[in-house]
C-alpha positions in Angstrom: -13.6 13.2 -3.7 -14.6 16.1 -1.4 -16.1 18.1 -4.1 -18.3 15.2 -5.6 -19.2 14.1 -2.1 -20.5 17.7 -1.6 -22.2 17.5 -4.9 -23.9 14.4 -3.8 -25.0 15.8 -0.4 -26.3 19.2 -2.0 -28.4 16.9 -4.2 -29.3 13.9 -1.4 -30.8 16.5 1.1 -33.6 18.2 -0.8 -34.1 14.9 -2.7 -34.7 12.4 0.7 -36.9 15.2 2.1 -39.5 14.6 -0.8 -40.0 11.2 0.1 -43.6 10.1 1.0 -44.3 10.2 5.1 -44.0 6.5 5.2 -40.4 6.2 4.1 -39.3 9.4 5.9 -37.7 7.7 8.9 -37.1 4.4 7.6 -35.3 5.2 4.5 -34.7 9.1 4.2 -33.0 9.6 7.4 -30.5 6.6 7.1 -29.6 7.7 3.5 -28.7 10.8 4.6 -26.9 9.4 7.8 -24.9 7.0 5.6 -23.8 9.9 3.4 -22.9 12.0 6.6 -21.0 9.3 8.0 -19.3 9.0 4.5 -18.1 12.4 4.8 -17.3 12.3 8.5 -14.6 9.1 7.6 -13.2 10.4 4.5 -12.4 14.0 6.3 -11.3 11.8 9.2 -8.6 9.8 6.8 -7.5 12.9 5.1 -6.7 14.5 8.4 -4.9 11.6 10.1 -1.1 11.2 9.7 -1.3 7.5 10.9 -1.5 5.3 8.0 -3.2 2.9 10.0 -5.9 5.1 11.3 -6.5 6.8 8.1 -6.9 3.3 6.7 -9.6 2.4 9.2 -11.5 5.3 8.3 -11.4 4.6 4.3 -12.5 1.3 5.1 -15.4 2.5 6.9 -16.1 5.2 4.3 -16.1 2.1 1.7 -18.7 0.5 3.8 -20.8 3.8 4.1 -20.5 4.3 0.3 -21.8 0.7 -0.3 -24.8 1.0 2.2 -25.6 4.5 0.4 -25.7 2.8 -2.9 -28.1 0.1 -1.8 -30.5 2.5 -0.3 -30.6 4.9 -3.3 -31.3 1.8 -5.4 -34.1 0.7 -2.9 -35.3 4.3 -3.4 -35.5 3.8 -7.2 -37.1 0.6 -6.7 -39.7 2.0 -4.5 -40.4 4.7 -7.2 -39.5 7.4 -4.3 -36.9 8.7 -7.2 -37.5 9.6 -10.6 -35.2 7.6 -13.2 -33.1 10.7 -13.9 -32.4 11.4 -10.6 -31.5 7.8 -9.7 -29.2 8.2 -12.5 -27.4 11.6 -11.5 -27.1 9.8 -8.0 -25.8 6.9 -9.5 -23.1 8.8 -11.6 -21.8 10.7 -8.6 -21.7 7.7 -6.4 -19.6 5.8 -8.7 -17.3 8.6 -9.1 -16.6 8.8 -5.6 -16.5 5.1 -5.4 -13.4 5.3 -8.4 -11.8 8.0 -6.3 -12.3 6.3 -3.2 -11.0 2.9 -4.6 -7.7 4.8 -5.9 -7.1 6.4 -2.3 -7.3 2.8 -0.9 -5.1 1.5 -3.5 -2.6 4.5 -3.0 -2.9 3.4 0.9 -2.2 -0.2 -0.1 -5.6 -1.1 1.2 -7.6 -3.9 -0.5 -11.0 -3.7 -1.1 -12.3 -1.7 -4.5 
């Protein structure tokens, strides 16, 4: 999951900096923030020994991933992303979602 998230971040940062000026603060920065918060919660969940605290971070990561998915879709609909770029991002986000869902299931957390 960390490797896929890294790949997503490596793609996302240059892609969002190309958004037009009118969307830079309203969409580009919040999209980046969701991705970094996702990373933060995944790292916290991996580092914590306490299952309850770890579960809390996994749930938060799931929320950030959902918000990220919506923002990427909005960027496509506003034609800020090319169709090929959107497909690439969607594949990465879906794979991260499957990995996160498996992790949550292993922890006994409902959701995915």
